[in-house]
C-alpha positions as CSV (number, residue, x, y, z in Angstrom):
1,M,238.0,-44.4,-36.6
2,H,241.8,-45.0,-36.3
3,N,241.8,-48.8,-36.9
4,R,238.8,-49.7,-39.1
5,K,239.9,-53.3,-39.4
6,E,239.7,-53.8,-35.6
7,Y,236.3,-52.1,-35.5
8,L,235.1,-54.3,-38.3
9,R,236.3,-57.4,-36.5
10,Q,234.4,-56.3,-33.4
11,L,231.2,-55.9,-35.4
12,L,231.6,-59.3,-37.0
13,H,231.8,-60.9,-33.6
14,T,228.8,-58.9,-32.2
15,E,225.4,-60.5,-32.6
16,N,223.3,-57.4,-32.2
17,W,224.4,-54.0,-33.5
18,S,223.5,-50.8,-31.9
19,A,221.9,-48.0,-33.9
20,A,225.2,-46.1,-33.9
21,E,227.0,-49.2,-35.2
22,Q,224.5,-49.7,-37.9
23,E,224.8,-46.1,-39.0
24,W,228.6,-46.4,-39.1
25,M,228.4,-49.5,-41.3
26,L,226.0,-47.8,-43.7
27,Q,228.4,-44.9,-44.0
28,Y,231.3,-47.2,-44.5
29,L,229.5,-49.2,-47.3
30,D,229.0,-45.9,-49.1
31,E,232.8,-45.5,-49.5
32,N,234.7,-46.6,-52.6
33,D,237.4,-48.5,-50.7
34,L,236.0,-51.6,-49.0
35,S,239.3,-53.5,-48.9
36,D,239.4,-53.6,-45.1
37,L,236.0,-55.1,-45.0
38,E,237.0,-57.8,-47.5
39,V,240.1,-58.7,-45.6
40,V,238.3,-59.0,-42.3
41,A,235.3,-60.8,-43.7
42,R,237.5,-63.3,-45.4
43,E,239.3,-64.0,-42.1
44,Y,236.0,-64.5,-40.4
45,Y,234.7,-66.9,-43.0
46,Q,237.8,-69.0,-43.0
47,A,238.0,-69.2,-39.2
48,E,234.4,-69.6,-38.3
49,G,232.6,-71.0,-41.4
50,P,230.3,-73.4,-39.5
51,E,229.2,-70.7,-37.0
52,V,228.4,-68.3,-39.8
53,K,226.4,-70.9,-41.7
54,N,224.2,-71.4,-38.6
55,L,223.5,-67.7,-38.0
56,L,220.7,-67.6,-40.5
57,D,218.1,-70.1,-41.8
58,E,219.7,-71.6,-44.9
59,R,216.7,-70.7,-47.1
60,L,216.9,-67.1,-46.0
61,S,220.6,-66.9,-46.6
62,A,220.3,-68.4,-50.0
63,L,217.5,-66.1,-51.0
64,L,219.5,-63.1,-49.7
65,L,222.6,-63.9,-51.7
66,K,220.6,-64.7,-54.8
67,K,218.8,-61.4,-54.8
68,I,222.0,-59.4,-54.1
69,H,224.0,-61.2,-56.8
70,R,221.2,-60.7,-59.3
71,R,221.0,-57.0,-58.6
72,A,224.7,-56.6,-58.8
73,G,225.0,-58.6,-62.0
74,I,227.2,-61.3,-60.3
75,T,227.3,-64.5,-62.2
76,Q,230.5,-66.1,-60.9
77,P,230.3,-68.3,-57.7
78,G,231.5,-66.9,-54.4
79,I,230.7,-63.9,-52.3
80,F,233.7,-61.7,-53.2
81,T,234.0,-60.9,-56.9
82,L,235.5,-57.9,-58.5
83,Y,232.1,-56.9,-60.1
84,G,229.6,-55.7,-57.5
85,R,232.2,-55.9,-54.7
86,K,230.4,-53.4,-52.6
87,I,227.1,-55.2,-52.5
88,A,228.8,-58.6,-52.1
89,A,230.7,-57.3,-49.1
90,A,227.5,-56.0,-47.6
91,A,226.0,-59.5,-48.1
92,A,228.7,-61.0,-45.9
93,I,228.1,-58.5,-43.2
94,I,224.4,-59.0,-43.3
95,L,224.8,-62.8,-43.0
96,V,226.9,-62.3,-39.9
97,A,224.7,-59.7,-38.3
98,G,221.6,-61.8,-38.4
99,A,218.1,-61.9,-39.8
100,S,216.8,-58.7,-38.1
101,W,219.5,-56.6,-39.9
102,Y,218.7,-58.3,-43.2
103,L,215.0,-57.3,-42.8
104,V,215.9,-53.7,-42.0
105,I,218.3,-53.2,-44.8
106,Q,217.3,-55.5,-47.6
107,Q,213.6,-56.4,-47.4
108,Q,211.5,-54.3,-49.6
109,V,207.8,-54.4,-48.9
110,K,205.6,-53.0,-51.7
111,Q,203.9,-49.8,-50.7
112,L,200.3,-49.1,-51.8
113,V,199.0,-45.6,-52.4
114,T,195.4,-44.7,-52.6
115,N,194.3,-41.2,-53.8
116,S,190.8,-39.8,-53.5
117,G,191.2,-37.3,-56.3
118,N,188.3,-35.0,-56.8
119,A,185.7,-37.2,-55.0
120,R,185.4,-38.8,-51.5
121,K,186.6,-42.3,-51.5
122,T,186.1,-45.3,-49.1
123,V,189.0,-47.7,-48.6
124,T,188.8,-51.0,-46.7
125,L,192.3,-52.0,-45.4
126,P,193.5,-55.6,-45.2
127,D,192.8,-55.7,-41.5
128,G,189.1,-54.7,-42.0
129,S,189.6,-51.1,-40.9
130,V,187.8,-48.6,-43.1
131,V,189.2,-45.2,-44.2
132,Y,186.9,-42.5,-45.6
133,L,189.2,-40.2,-47.6
134,E,188.2,-36.7,-48.2
135,K,188.8,-35.0,-51.6
136,S,192.5,-34.4,-52.5
137,S,193.7,-36.8,-49.8
138,S,195.8,-40.0,-49.9
139,I,197.0,-42.8,-47.7
140,T,200.1,-45.0,-48.1
141,Y,200.5,-48.4,-46.5
142,A,202.4,-51.7,-46.9
143,E,201.0,-54.5,-49.0
144,N,201.2,-56.8,-45.9
145,F,199.3,-54.2,-43.7
146,G,198.0,-55.9,-40.6
147,K,200.3,-58.9,-40.6
148,K,203.2,-57.4,-38.7
149,N,202.1,-53.9,-38.1
150,R,199.3,-51.4,-38.9
151,T,201.1,-48.3,-39.9
152,L,200.1,-45.9,-42.7
153,Q,200.8,-42.4,-43.8
154,L,198.1,-39.8,-44.4
155,N,198.3,-36.7,-46.5
156,G,195.0,-34.8,-46.3
157,E,191.9,-35.6,-44.3
158,A,190.2,-38.9,-43.5
159,F,187.8,-40.5,-41.1
160,F,188.9,-43.9,-39.7
161,E,186.9,-46.8,-38.3
162,V,189.6,-49.0,-36.8
163,S,189.2,-52.7,-36.3
164,Q,190.2,-54.0,-32.8
165,D,193.6,-55.7,-32.6
166,S,195.3,-55.4,-29.2
167,H,198.5,-56.9,-30.6
168,H,198.9,-54.5,-33.5
169,P,198.3,-50.8,-32.7
170,F,196.9,-48.8,-35.6
171,I,199.4,-45.9,-36.3
172,I,198.8,-43.0,-38.6
173,S,201.8,-40.8,-39.4
174,S,201.9,-37.5,-41.1
175,A,204.3,-34.6,-41.6
176,L,203.5,-33.1,-38.2
177,I,201.8,-35.6,-35.9
178,N,201.4,-39.3,-35.3
179,T,198.2,-40.9,-34.0
180,T,198.2,-44.3,-32.2
181,V,195.0,-46.3,-31.5
182,L,193.8,-49.8,-30.7
183,G,190.2,-49.6,-31.9
184,T,188.1,-46.5,-32.3
185,S,186.6,-44.0,-34.8
186,F,188.1,-40.6,-35.3
187,N,188.9,-38.0,-37.9
188,M,192.4,-36.8,-38.7
189,E,193.5,-33.9,-40.9
190,A,197.1,-33.3,-41.8
191,R,198.0,-31.6,-45.0
192,N,201.7,-31.2,-45.5
193,R,203.0,-28.6,-43.1
194,E,199.7,-27.0,-42.2
195,V,197.7,-27.2,-39.0
196,A,197.0,-30.8,-38.0
197,K,194.0,-32.0,-36.1
198,V,192.5,-35.2,-34.6
199,V,188.9,-35.5,-33.4
200,V,187.8,-38.6,-31.6
201,V,184.3,-39.8,-32.0
202,S,184.6,-43.0,-30.0
203,G,187.3,-44.9,-28.1
204,M,190.7,-43.4,-27.3
205,V,193.8,-42.4,-29.2
206,Q,197.2,-41.0,-28.4
207,V,198.7,-38.1,-30.4
208,N,202.3,-37.0,-30.5
209,T,204.3,-34.6,-32.5
210,N,207.1,-35.2,-35.0
211,E,208.9,-31.9,-34.4
212,G,210.8,-30.4,-31.5
213,G,209.0,-28.1,-29.1
214,T,208.1,-27.5,-25.5
215,N,205.2,-30.1,-25.7
216,S,206.8,-32.5,-28.1
217,H,207.7,-35.0,-25.4
218,K,204.1,-35.0,-23.9
219,P,201.7,-37.1,-26.0
220,L,198.0,-36.3,-25.6
221,V,195.5,-39.1,-24.9
222,L,192.1,-38.2,-26.3
223,S,188.8,-39.7,-25.4
224,A,185.4,-39.3,-27.3
225,N,184.4,-35.7,-28.1
226,K,188.0,-34.4,-27.6
227,S,190.5,-33.1,-30.1
228,A,194.2,-32.4,-30.4
229,V,195.3,-29.5,-32.6
230,Y,198.9,-28.9,-33.7
231,H,200.1,-25.5,-34.9
232,P,203.6,-25.5,-36.6
233,A,204.3,-22.0,-35.2
234,S,204.0,-23.2,-31.6
235,K,205.2,-26.8,-32.2
236,G,202.8,-28.0,-29.5
237,L,199.6,-29.9,-29.1
238,Q,196.5,-28.3,-27.8
239,L,193.7,-30.3,-26.2
240,A,190.2,-28.9,-26.9
241,D,186.5,-29.9,-26.6
242,A,185.2,-31.3,-29.9
243,T,181.6,-32.1,-29.1
244,D,180.4,-30.2,-32.2
245,D,183.0,-31.8,-34.4
246,A,182.2,-35.2,-33.2
247,R,178.5,-34.6,-33.9
248,F,179.3,-33.5,-37.4
249,F,181.5,-36.5,-38.2
250,T,179.0,-39.0,-36.6
251,Q,176.1,-37.7,-38.7
252,K,178.3,-37.6,-41.9
253,Q,179.2,-41.2,-41.4
254,N,175.6,-42.1,-40.8
255,G,174.7,-40.5,-44.1
256,K,172.2,-38.0,-42.7
257,F,172.4,-34.6,-41.0
258,V,169.4,-34.2,-38.6
259,Y,168.4,-31.0,-37.0
260,K,165.7,-30.5,-34.3
261,G,165.6,-26.8,-33.6
262,Q,169.3,-26.0,-34.1
263,A,170.2,-22.5,-35.2
264,L,170.5,-21.9,-38.9
265,T,174.1,-20.8,-38.4
266,M,175.0,-24.4,-37.3
267,V,173.1,-25.9,-40.2
268,L,174.9,-23.7,-42.7
269,N,178.3,-24.3,-41.1
270,D,177.7,-28.1,-41.4
271,L,176.7,-27.8,-45.1
272,Q,179.6,-25.5,-45.9
273,R,182.0,-28.0,-44.3
274,F,180.5,-31.0,-46.1
275,Y,180.1,-29.4,-49.6
276,N,183.1,-27.1,-49.3
277,V,181.1,-24.2,-50.6
278,P,180.8,-20.8,-48.7
279,L,177.3,-20.5,-47.1
280,R,175.8,-17.8,-44.9
281,S,172.5,-16.0,-44.2
282,E,171.3,-12.5,-43.4
283,K,172.0,-11.7,-39.8
284,K,168.2,-11.7,-38.9
285,L,168.0,-15.4,-39.9
286,E,171.2,-16.6,-38.2
287,Q,169.4,-17.8,-35.0
288,C,166.3,-19.1,-36.6
289,N,165.5,-22.6,-35.4
290,F,165.6,-25.2,-38.1
291,Y,163.8,-28.6,-38.2
292,G,164.7,-31.0,-40.9
293,D,167.3,-33.4,-42.3
294,F,169.6,-33.8,-45.3
295,N,171.0,-37.0,-46.8
296,T,174.6,-36.9,-47.7
297,A,173.7,-38.2,-51.1
298,D,171.7,-35.0,-51.8
299,D,173.3,-32.2,-53.7
300,L,173.8,-28.8,-52.2
301,Q,170.9,-27.2,-54.1
302,Q,168.4,-29.7,-52.6
303,A,169.6,-28.8,-49.1
304,L,169.4,-25.1,-49.7
305,T,165.9,-25.4,-51.3
306,L,164.6,-27.1,-48.2
307,I,166.0,-24.4,-46.0
308,A,164.5,-21.6,-48.2
309,V,161.1,-23.3,-48.2
310,T,161.1,-23.8,-44.4
311,L,162.0,-20.2,-43.7
312,N,160.1,-18.7,-46.7
313,A,163.4,-17.3,-47.8
314,K,165.4,-17.0,-51.1
315,I,168.7,-18.3,-52.2
316,R,171.2,-15.9,-53.8
317,K,174.7,-16.2,-55.1
318,D,177.1,-14.3,-52.9
319,A,179.0,-11.3,-54.1
320,N,182.0,-13.3,-55.3
321,G,179.9,-15.9,-57.1
322,N,181.5,-18.7,-55.2
323,G,178.9,-19.4,-52.6
324,Y,175.3,-18.8,-51.5
325,M,173.3,-16.6,-49.2
326,I,169.9,-17.2,-47.5
327,V,168.0,-13.9,-47.6
328,D,164.6,-12.5,-46.8
329,G,162.2,-14.9,-45.1
330,N,161.6,-15.0,-41.4
331,C,161.9,-17.3,-38.3
332,R,158.8,-19.4,-37.7
């Protein structure tokens, strides 16, 4: 920028700044020498004081300056003081730029973080939506969630039951993907830079990526029983059938897994997924039909005992001692 004063004068007379202009101003405010800004802003205030005063609501302007002066340690009257010159100069620019720029740069909304720790946790958001956090998962959202927007960040896995609000889309962001929804129930898993996955149980959601790639510009719209999977290696979204996943999440949310003749393999897969413990059976038992149900409040031993009794089988620790095996017995 050959003539910064002229460019600053141009910005002072421009009501709405472009993204590039905003970025330039931020970089400029990071410099040590703000003398050009002080000169130009003084000229503007002297020439167009009444117009400047009307650019913002008086209460908002007063609050802005009070906060900035307090943070900068400014006790003397007036905008331009030797102490805190940088922040004071920024205040002048913000006043001229308008309320929207003030909100973007200065307004700090308290962020709330909820961690599940070592146990599943249910969180009811201010808009009435419910989040069922899996273990070692967290969500971060603004204290005023639902008033202006419904955006939150997820790290880990959670099931969402979203309240209807056509004016405020529900947006979940993560390291790899973003999910947008108006009202539905779905499960989303996104742990740091690993594979990310969204499974829709009811309603519709839109999923898009955060990284570049051949499919990054093509969001996927998912309906019930569909899923979107993102692999960092390919940097693309894959659409897949998720009927079995949707069944699993539906039963988990209902608090009971019900089986009416399903293969033992499916039953053990569900229990392994829910309790996060390796489970398998001898090959001859894998396709045995199982009839029964488990409450999600039951512990794993209760569920395995029911299976063993039904198949006249036994429960053994696996070779690693981390999981269990269903052995002996027979299909009935």
